[in-house]
C-alpha positions as CSV (number, residue, x, y, z in Angstrom):
1,M,0.0,0.1,0.0
2,N,1.8,3.4,-1.1
3,K,-0.9,5.8,0.1
4,K,0.0,8.0,2.6
5,P,-1.8,7.3,6.1
6,I,-4.6,9.8,6.7
7,L,-4.5,8.6,10.7
8,G,-2.1,6.8,12.9
9,V,-3.3,4.8,16.0
10,I,-0.8,3.8,18.8
11,G,-2.5,1.0,21.1
12,G,-2.8,-2.3,21.8
13,S,-3.0,-5.3,19.2
14,G,-6.6,-6.1,20.0
15,L,-7.6,-2.7,18.2
16,Y,-6.1,-4.1,15.0
17,N,-8.1,-7.6,14.7
18,F,-11.5,-5.9,13.2
19,P,-13.1,-7.2,9.9
20,A,-13.3,-3.7,8.6
21,L,-9.7,-3.3,8.1
22,E,-8.8,-4.5,4.6
23,S,-5.6,-4.6,2.3
24,V,-3.6,-5.4,5.4
25,E,0.5,-5.3,5.4
26,T,3.1,-4.6,7.8
27,V,6.3,-2.6,7.3
28,Y,9.4,-2.1,10.1
29,P,11.0,1.0,9.5
30,D,14.5,1.4,10.7
31,T,15.0,5.0,12.2
32,P,17.9,7.1,13.4
33,F,16.4,6.3,17.0
34,G,16.2,2.5,16.8
35,Q,13.1,0.1,15.6
36,P,9.6,0.8,16.9
37,S,7.9,-1.4,19.3
38,A,6.3,-3.5,16.6
39,P,5.9,-3.5,12.8
40,I,3.3,-1.1,11.5
41,T,0.3,-2.7,10.3
42,L,-1.0,-0.7,7.3
43,G,-4.5,-1.3,6.0
44,E,-7.5,0.4,4.9
45,L,-10.8,1.6,6.6
46,H,-13.3,1.8,4.2
47,G,-10.9,2.7,1.4
48,K,-9.2,4.9,3.6
49,P,-5.8,4.4,4.5
50,V,-4.5,4.0,8.2
51,A,-1.6,2.7,10.3
52,F,-1.5,1.0,13.6
53,L,1.2,0.3,15.9
54,A,1.3,-1.6,19.1
55,R,2.9,0.6,21.9
56,H,4.4,-2.4,24.2
57,G,5.0,-4.8,21.3
58,I,3.5,-7.7,20.1
59,G,2.0,-9.6,23.0
60,H,2.8,-6.8,25.3
61,T,6.6,-7.7,25.8
62,L,7.6,-3.9,26.6
63,S,7.0,-1.7,29.9
64,P,6.0,1.6,29.8
65,S,9.7,2.4,30.5
66,E,11.0,0.1,27.8
67,V,8.9,1.8,24.8
68,N,11.0,3.5,22.4
69,Y,8.7,6.5,22.1
70,R,11.2,8.3,19.9
71,A,11.4,5.4,17.4
72,N,7.5,4.9,17.4
73,I,6.9,8.5,16.7
74,Y,9.5,8.7,14.2
75,A,8.8,5.6,12.3
76,L,4.9,6.9,11.9
77,K,6.4,10.4,10.6
78,M,8.5,8.2,8.3
79,I,5.3,6.7,6.5
80,G,3.5,9.8,6.0
81,V,1.7,9.7,9.2
82,D,0.7,13.5,10.5
83,K,-2.4,12.7,13.0
84,V,-2.2,10.5,15.9
85,V,-4.8,8.9,18.2
86,S,-3.3,7.3,21.1
87,I,-5.3,4.6,22.5
88,S,-4.7,4.3,26.5
89,A,-5.6,2.8,29.7
90,C,-5.7,5.2,32.7
91,G,-6.9,5.4,36.2
92,S,-9.5,7.8,37.3
93,L,-8.6,10.5,39.9
94,R,-12.4,12.0,40.1
95,E,-15.5,10.4,41.1
96,D,-17.3,11.3,37.8
97,Y,-15.0,9.5,35.4
98,A,-16.0,6.4,36.3
99,P,-14.4,3.1,34.8
100,G,-15.4,2.3,31.5
101,H,-16.0,5.8,30.3
102,I,-13.6,7.4,27.5
103,V,-11.9,10.7,28.2
104,I,-10.2,13.1,25.9
105,P,-7.9,14.9,28.1
106,D,-6.8,18.7,27.3
107,Q,-3.7,18.8,29.6
108,L,-0.6,16.5,30.4
109,F,1.4,16.5,33.4
110,D,5.1,14.5,32.9
111,F,6.2,13.1,36.2
112,T,8.3,10.4,34.3
113,H,12.1,10.2,35.1
114,S,13.9,7.7,32.9
115,R,12.7,8.5,29.5
116,E,14.2,10.0,26.2
117,R,12.0,13.5,26.0
118,S,13.0,14.7,22.5
119,F,14.3,14.2,19.3
120,F,16.8,17.2,19.8
121,G,19.9,17.8,21.7
122,S,23.7,16.6,20.7
123,G,24.1,19.9,18.7
124,V,20.7,21.1,17.8
125,V,18.7,22.8,20.3
126,V,15.1,23.0,20.1
127,H,12.4,24.6,22.5
128,V,9.2,23.5,21.2
129,S,5.8,25.2,22.7
130,A,3.6,22.5,24.5
131,A,1.2,24.8,26.4
132,D,-1.4,22.8,24.7
133,P,-0.1,19.1,24.5
134,F,-2.8,17.7,22.7
135,C,-4.0,18.9,19.0
136,P,-7.4,20.9,19.7
137,D,-8.9,20.2,16.7
138,L,-8.3,16.6,16.5
139,S,-9.4,16.2,20.2
140,T,-12.8,17.9,19.4
141,L,-13.2,15.3,16.4
142,L,-12.5,12.3,18.8
143,Y,-14.8,13.6,21.5
144,Q,-17.4,14.0,18.7
145,T,-16.8,10.8,17.6
146,V,-16.6,8.7,20.9
147,S,-19.8,10.4,22.2
148,Q,-21.7,9.0,19.0
149,S,-20.7,5.5,20.2
150,G,-23.3,5.5,22.9
151,T,-20.6,5.3,25.7
152,T,-20.3,8.0,28.5
153,A,-17.5,10.3,26.9
154,H,-15.8,13.2,28.7
155,K,-14.0,16.1,27.1
156,G,-11.1,17.9,29.3
157,G,-8.9,17.2,32.4
158,G,-5.3,16.7,33.1
159,M,-3.4,13.5,33.0
160,I,-0.1,12.7,34.8
161,T,2.0,10.3,33.4
162,I,3.9,8.2,36.2
163,E,7.4,6.2,35.5
164,G,5.4,2.9,36.4
165,P,5.4,0.1,35.8
166,R,4.0,-0.1,39.6
167,F,0.7,1.3,40.2
168,S,0.8,4.1,42.9
169,T,0.6,4.0,46.5
170,K,-2.6,5.5,48.3
171,A,-0.2,8.3,49.4
172,E,0.7,9.1,45.9
173,S,-2.5,8.7,44.4
174,N,-4.2,11.2,46.9
175,L,-1.4,13.7,46.4
176,Y,-2.2,13.5,42.6
177,R,-5.7,14.2,43.4
178,A,-4.8,17.1,45.7
179,W,-2.8,18.5,42.5
180,G,-6.0,18.3,40.6
181,F,-5.4,15.8,38.0
182,S,-8.2,14.0,36.8
183,L,-6.4,11.0,35.1
184,I,-3.3,8.8,35.8
185,G,-1.5,6.5,33.0
186,M,2.2,5.5,32.3
187,T,2.5,6.4,28.5
188,T,1.3,9.6,27.3
189,S,4.4,11.1,28.4
190,P,6.7,11.7,26.4
191,E,4.6,10.3,23.4
192,A,2.5,13.7,23.2
193,F,5.4,16.0,23.4
194,L,7.3,14.1,20.8
195,A,4.5,14.0,18.3
196,R,4.6,17.8,18.8
197,E,8.5,17.9,17.7
198,A,7.3,16.2,14.8
199,E,4.8,18.5,14.0
200,M,2.1,15.9,13.9
201,C,-1.6,16.3,15.5
202,Y,-2.0,14.1,18.7
203,T,-4.7,13.2,20.7
204,V,-5.6,10.8,23.1
205,M,-8.6,8.4,23.7
206,A,-8.2,7.5,27.6
207,H,-10.1,4.3,28.7
208,V,-10.9,4.6,32.4
209,T,-10.0,1.1,33.8
210,D,-10.2,1.9,37.6
211,Y,-10.3,4.3,40.2
212,D,-6.4,4.0,40.9
213,V,-6.1,3.5,44.6
214,W,-7.5,6.5,46.4
215,H,-11.6,5.2,46.5
216,V,-12.2,3.7,49.3
217,T,-15.3,1.8,48.3
218,E,-14.0,0.5,44.8
219,E,-11.4,-2.3,44.0
220,N,-7.8,-1.3,43.8
221,V,-6.5,-1.0,40.2
222,S,-5.0,-4.5,39.0
223,V,-3.8,-6.0,36.1
224,D,-7.1,-8.1,35.9
225,L,-9.2,-5.0,36.4
226,V,-7.5,-3.1,33.6
227,V,-7.6,-5.9,31.0
228,K,-11.1,-6.6,31.9
229,T,-12.1,-2.9,31.0
230,L,-10.1,-2.7,27.8
231,Q,-11.8,-5.9,26.4
232,K,-15.1,-4.5,27.3
233,N,-14.3,-1.3,25.6
234,T,-12.2,-2.5,22.2
235,E,-15.4,-2.5,20.5
236,V,-16.1,0.9,21.2
237,A,-12.6,1.8,20.2
238,Q,-12.8,0.3,17.2
239,K,-16.0,1.7,16.1
240,S,-14.9,5.2,17.3
241,I,-11.7,4.9,14.9
242,L,-13.8,3.7,11.9
243,T,-16.2,6.6,12.4
244,L,-13.4,9.0,12.8
245,V,-11.7,7.9,9.5
246,D,-15.1,8.7,7.7
247,N,-15.3,11.9,9.1
248,L,-11.7,13.3,9.3
249,P,-11.0,16.1,7.1
250,E,-8.2,16.5,4.8
251,Q,-6.5,19.2,6.9
252,V,-7.2,20.7,10.3
253,H,-6.8,24.0,11.6
254,C,-4.6,23.9,14.0
255,S,-0.7,24.9,14.3
256,C,0.6,21.4,15.0
257,N,2.4,21.3,11.5
258,R,4.5,24.3,12.3
259,A,5.6,23.8,15.7
260,L,9.2,23.7,14.7
261,E,8.8,27.2,13.0
262,N,10.2,29.3,15.9
263,A,11.4,26.8,18.1
264,I,15.0,26.0,16.4
265,I,17.3,28.2,18.6
266,T,20.8,26.8,17.1
267,S,22.3,28.7,14.3
268,R,21.6,27.2,11.0
269,E,25.1,27.3,10.3
270,A,26.2,25.5,13.6
271,I,24.2,22.1,12.6
272,S,26.7,19.7,11.6
273,D,26.0,17.5,8.8
274,S,25.4,14.8,10.9
275,A,22.8,16.2,12.8
276,K,21.0,17.4,9.6
277,N,21.1,14.0,8.2
278,R,20.0,12.3,11.3
279,L,16.9,14.7,11.8
280,S,16.5,15.2,8.2
281,L,13.0,14.3,8.3
282,L,12.0,17.1,11.1
283,L,14.5,20.0,9.9
284,D,14.8,19.7,6.2
285,K,12.0,22.1,5.4
286,Y,13.5,24.8,7.7
287,L,17.2,24.3,6.6
288,K,16.5,24.8,3.0
């Protein structure tokens, strides 16, 4: 399939096993940052080209800290993806965002500590704007789509990304609530920020699987609880992605595709040839 995908989806392998996906093939791009978590699945939904990437690898072999986020985003960029929907399991830090609900967050707090957060450095200094870390246009379209699925959907709320792979203590969970966050997860950072550096529209379909460990009358988060809720929501996610693809405009009116326009502070003549080659996909249009 030589067509440019109109949408990239990052999530679990269960999302890709639905009958509507046709003309399926796989590619495994080799990026300057290593190989992505898994081969990228290419296919068509209602005749429109899409790309899927299993964030944690085939069979879920990579912990959140082991995911090569840079290679994943760069690989999608290499095959022409400029809009990304992330499917993520998360815990709720507020009563009204209940397990089984889907949330499209609008803010993000990076509380990780051992991940590569940028494509840049090593001779190229870039300060990208991340005040609003999710694409507002794509987020609105996704929320409208999920709202039509019959599931309870919410738009807005801050998500905190913790390092993992363990779940929170009660002290930590209650602190995050006191800070005012709505959701807790392990993968949205640095994925969202790398997508911004790659000038891609990025949004999250956050599936609430649990109340973390703060809720005194609900079951504490566990792998079994997360998996059961995700399995129930797989059909909703598939239906929403299919509808989004049907309704996705050729262009959105955000500024995501110009994120580097005023972000490169290194003098152009000071950027080495090796750095230009390594980052050509991201920098070429600003170095001509």
